[in-house]
Backbone bond lengths (Angstrom), bond angles and torsions (degrees), N, CA, C in turn:
res aa  C-N    CA-C-N  psi(-1)  N-CA   C-N-CA  omega(-1)  CA-C   N-CA-C  phi
1 M - - - 1.471 - - 1.566 107.63 -
2 G 1.327 113.39 129.90 1.492 118.89 -179.23 1.514 109.79 -82.40
3 P 1.304 114.95 -164.98 1.455 120.11 175.49 1.515 111.06 -62.26
4 I 1.438 113.39 145.66 1.487 116.24 -172.93 1.518 104.98 -134.16
5 S 1.331 116.09 143.27 1.446 122.02 -176.63 1.530 110.62 -85.10
6 L 1.362 114.34 166.40 1.467 120.36 178.87 1.504 110.02 -58.82
7 S 1.290 116.43 -45.69 1.474 121.57 -177.29 1.581 110.55 -61.12
8 E 1.305 113.79 -40.45 1.495 117.48 -179.98 1.591 109.30 -69.44
9 L 1.348 114.72 -35.16 1.500 114.86 177.96 1.604 111.02 -70.92
10 V 1.353 115.46 -31.01 1.445 117.73 179.19 1.573 108.31 -66.55
11 E 1.375 114.17 -41.71 1.481 117.96 179.70 1.492 111.92 -68.15
12 L 1.362 118.86 -40.63 1.402 123.57 -175.93 1.486 110.80 -72.38
13 L 1.285 120.26 -40.51 1.492 123.17 -175.97 1.513 111.58 -89.90
14 R 1.326 118.13 -19.03 1.521 124.08 178.02 1.566 106.68 62.80
15 V 1.356 116.50 48.95 1.471 121.73 175.56 1.579 106.16 -132.05
16 S 1.275 113.55 171.01 1.435 118.65 -172.95 1.563 109.10 -70.96
17 K 1.319 112.93 155.42 1.491 118.98 177.77 1.540 111.72 -61.28
18 G 1.361 113.15 -39.13 1.459 120.11 179.85 1.579 109.96 -60.06
19 S 1.295 115.31 -45.69 1.449 122.55 176.53 1.491 112.73 -55.69
20 V 1.364 113.91 -51.14 1.445 120.86 178.50 1.573 112.75 -58.24
21 S 1.361 109.89 -45.54 1.514 112.68 -177.20 1.499 111.06 -65.87
22 T 1.304 118.56 -46.84 1.409 121.84 176.05 1.511 116.50 -52.17
23 N 1.335 112.17 -47.89 1.506 118.06 -175.16 1.509 111.43 -76.66
24 T 1.389 119.24 -30.90 1.413 117.71 174.62 1.534 113.16 -67.31
25 R 1.394 115.49 -34.74 1.434 120.15 176.42 1.499 111.16 -65.19
26 L 1.364 117.96 -41.12 1.459 121.55 175.14 1.531 110.66 -62.94
27 L 1.342 116.90 -48.07 1.484 117.68 -179.62 1.538 111.02 -62.30
28 E 1.280 116.74 -32.22 1.460 121.97 176.79 1.550 111.09 -66.71
29 V 1.348 117.93 -47.32 1.474 120.46 176.21 1.504 111.88 -62.91
30 L 1.333 117.63 -33.45 1.509 118.88 178.67 1.436 111.76 -78.23
31 G 1.352 121.87 -10.97 1.383 124.51 176.84 1.542 114.04 90.94
32 I 1.330 116.10 12.63 1.508 119.53 -172.43 1.550 106.24 -84.46
33 V 1.352 116.66 -42.05 1.470 118.65 -179.98 1.550 109.18 -120.35
34 E 1.299 114.43 162.19 1.473 116.62 174.47 1.541 109.71 -133.07
35 R 1.254 113.59 142.30 1.515 128.06 -179.22 1.547 105.85 -75.07
36 Q 1.359 112.33 136.44 1.497 118.35 175.57 1.476 110.82 -134.89
37 C 1.276 116.26 156.57 1.467 121.63 170.93 1.507 108.05 -116.90
38 K 1.379 109.93 148.25 1.452 118.42 176.20 1.495 107.49 -116.11
39 P 1.333 117.83 135.59 1.493 122.69 179.28 1.498 108.85 -50.99
40 G 1.321 119.86 132.76 1.410 126.31 172.51 1.639 110.27 84.98
41 E 1.261 117.89 -1.83 1.491 121.44 -179.47 1.486 108.83 -107.02
42 R 1.331 116.85 138.28 1.399 121.60 176.39 1.501 114.49 -92.61
43 R 1.345 114.80 -10.49 1.499 117.92 -177.23 1.566 108.67 -101.44
44 D 1.291 112.52 161.85 1.525 119.39 177.66 1.505 108.24 -92.46
45 F 1.345 109.47 151.40 1.431 121.79 178.69 1.539 109.37 -120.21
46 F 1.368 118.03 149.60 1.400 121.56 178.94 1.493 113.02 -122.14
47 S 1.309 115.28 145.19 1.472 118.49 172.94 1.555 110.99 -144.94
48 M 1.286 113.98 156.89 1.495 117.01 179.83 1.519 109.39 -71.18
49 R 1.309 116.48 142.54 1.394 119.69 177.47 1.497 110.66 -70.92
50 S 1.295 121.98 161.96 1.461 122.69 -172.94 1.477 112.31 -66.56
51 N 1.334 118.42 -32.39 1.425 122.09 -179.37 1.561 107.76 -135.48
52 P 1.324 118.30 71.10 1.464 120.25 -167.57 1.592 111.10 -69.55
53 Y 1.279 119.34 -29.02 1.470 116.84 179.98 1.549 112.32 -70.61
54 A 1.299 111.72 -38.13 1.539 115.21 174.57 1.568 111.33 -64.85
55 A 1.207 117.74 -36.57 1.481 121.48 177.98 1.544 108.95 -69.25
56 L 1.276 119.36 -39.14 1.462 122.66 178.03 1.569 107.56 -65.27
57 V 1.236 120.64 -44.05 1.483 121.56 -176.99 1.575 108.57 -71.89
58 E 1.292 115.81 -38.75 1.509 119.33 179.60 1.521 109.82 -60.86
59 G 1.386 116.31 -39.19 1.447 118.55 177.38 1.458 109.77 -65.41
60 Q 1.339 121.48 -42.26 1.447 124.81 179.61 1.516 110.03 -60.31
61 V 1.352 118.35 -43.69 1.409 123.28 179.49 1.521 111.22 -57.76
62 K 1.327 112.23 -47.29 1.545 115.31 -179.23 1.489 111.63 -66.49
63 R 1.359 120.57 -38.24 1.472 122.11 174.49 1.553 113.10 -62.41
64 F 1.273 115.47 -41.00 1.441 119.56 178.50 1.479 114.23 -69.83
65 E 1.388 116.44 -32.33 1.491 121.61 175.26 1.551 107.92 -63.77
66 A 1.281 117.18 -42.04 1.478 121.94 179.77 1.476 110.00 -67.36
67 A 1.291 119.03 -45.49 1.502 123.21 177.97 1.539 110.23 -59.98
68 K 1.297 115.49 -43.06 1.479 118.47 -178.87 1.499 110.03 -64.50
69 A 1.375 117.61 -39.81 1.443 121.39 -179.26 1.602 108.95 -59.14
70 V 1.328 115.06 -39.77 1.409 118.74 -179.94 1.513 111.82 -67.07
71 V 1.309 114.39 -41.42 1.508 120.07 177.69 1.524 109.91 -61.40
72 T 1.282 117.56 -48.34 1.411 125.14 -177.78 1.536 110.03 -58.90
73 K 1.317 116.79 -42.69 1.405 121.94 178.24 1.553 110.53 -65.09
74 A 1.332 116.58 -43.78 1.475 121.94 179.05 1.491 111.26 -64.43
75 K 1.334 115.85 -39.07 1.526 120.67 -179.84 1.514 108.28 -63.68
76 S 1.290 119.36 -39.65 1.495 120.47 -179.95 1.494 113.32 -67.49
77 A 1.345 117.34 -25.41 1.385 122.73 -179.44 1.537 115.06 -87.67
78 V 1.345 118.03 -20.01 1.399 125.22 -176.08 1.525 109.07 -91.98
79 T 1.348 114.42 130.75 1.503 117.53 179.67 1.553 110.80 -108.13
80 E 1.277 117.58 -20.71 1.487 122.30 179.67 1.529 112.01 -65.05
81 G 1.345 115.20 126.12 1.472 121.77 -170.45 1.580 115.09 -53.49
82 H 1.322 117.77 -52.27 1.435 123.81 -174.94 1.524 110.41 -63.23
83 S 1.300 116.99 -48.36 1.433 122.28 -179.83 1.505 109.90 -63.74
84 R 1.266 117.45 -41.40 1.489 120.86 -178.40 1.510 109.86 -66.98
85 S 1.329 115.82 -37.87 1.439 121.83 174.69 1.501 113.89 -58.76
86 K 1.380 115.32 -48.12 1.437 120.35 179.20 1.548 111.48 -63.92
87 L 1.323 117.42 -37.59 1.463 123.33 178.83 1.601 107.23 -64.73
88 A 1.310 116.63 -40.90 1.444 122.50 176.98 1.511 114.12 -60.47
89 D 1.350 110.05 -39.45 1.515 117.05 178.96 1.543 108.77 -67.10
90 L 1.309 114.89 -40.11 1.493 117.98 177.98 1.483 110.94 -68.75
91 E 1.274 120.57 -37.32 1.409 123.28 177.44 1.521 112.79 -62.70
92 R 1.338 113.73 -39.98 1.472 119.42 179.21 1.540 107.91 -66.88
93 F 1.319 118.71 -40.18 1.462 122.13 175.36 1.491 112.66 -56.48
94 Y 1.362 113.95 -48.39 1.493 118.39 -178.53 1.508 109.44 -64.84
95 T 1.321 116.91 -35.37 1.525 119.68 179.96 1.569 107.34 -65.61
96 L 1.283 118.65 -48.91 1.416 124.19 -177.95 1.548 109.85 -60.13
97 Y 1.293 112.82 -47.35 1.542 118.50 179.11 1.533 110.76 -58.73
98 Q 1.328 113.40 -44.24 1.446 120.06 -178.61 1.557 108.46 -62.52
99 E 1.272 116.93 -51.33 1.437 120.48 -179.30 1.541 114.93 -58.02
100 S 1.322 115.13 -47.47 1.484 117.64 -179.93 1.495 108.27 -69.22
101 S 1.348 122.02 -38.56 1.471 121.60 178.93 1.479 112.16 -63.32
102 S 1.361 113.87 -40.79 1.475 117.93 178.53 1.484 111.81 -61.84
103 D 1.357 118.39 -38.09 1.479 123.10 175.67 1.533 110.09 -61.61
104 V 1.316 116.71 -46.71 1.434 123.18 179.31 1.561 108.45 -61.78
105 L 1.261 118.10 -43.83 1.485 122.52 178.67 1.549 112.32 -60.87
106 E 1.304 116.23 -43.57 1.416 118.86 175.49 1.493 114.08 -62.14
107 R 1.337 116.43 -43.97 1.452 121.47 176.84 1.523 112.79 -61.52
108 L 1.326 116.97 -39.82 1.411 119.23 179.13 1.571 112.95 -68.40
109 K 1.326 114.12 -38.85 1.489 118.09 176.29 1.548 110.01 -68.35
110 S 1.280 118.16 -37.90 1.400 121.97 179.11 1.565 111.16 -65.26
111 Q 1.295 113.24 -42.10 1.502 120.00 178.74 1.557 110.88 -64.66
112 A 1.329 114.11 -38.61 1.414 120.15 -177.94 1.490 108.34 -66.88
113 S 1.383 119.18 -43.89 1.410 120.20 179.43 1.508 114.49 -69.10
114 E 1.328 116.61 -30.04 1.455 119.17 171.25 1.504 114.49 -66.39
115 D 1.399 115.90 -33.26 1.414 121.19 178.95 1.525 113.80 -82.12
116 G 1.359 115.03 -7.38 1.385 120.45 -179.98 1.533 116.41 85.13
117 A 1.335 117.10 18.24 1.447 123.74 -179.59 1.477 110.76 -77.89
């Protein structure tokens, strides 16, 4: 299936245009779908990205890297022991999540290249 318009999605899914619009924007932000233009058409079309799951995980990794940077900065500014300990716990969580997500991302990319995507 090629790129599909919002109105085609509304018809196909039998849901409101607002719902389709909201959810296609979310999927676009998450990296699952991409917006496309067709010559001579005034409306946008959407299609799945070639490796949507890798794009989803990649976005998560970037968001967690940003969150970890905030926590690391906060931890360096906090001197109180209990709060600093809680921030260190959160920093370790973000590190663990980043590492495991990076492993998943590499496996997804490797699998996609093996599959010829």
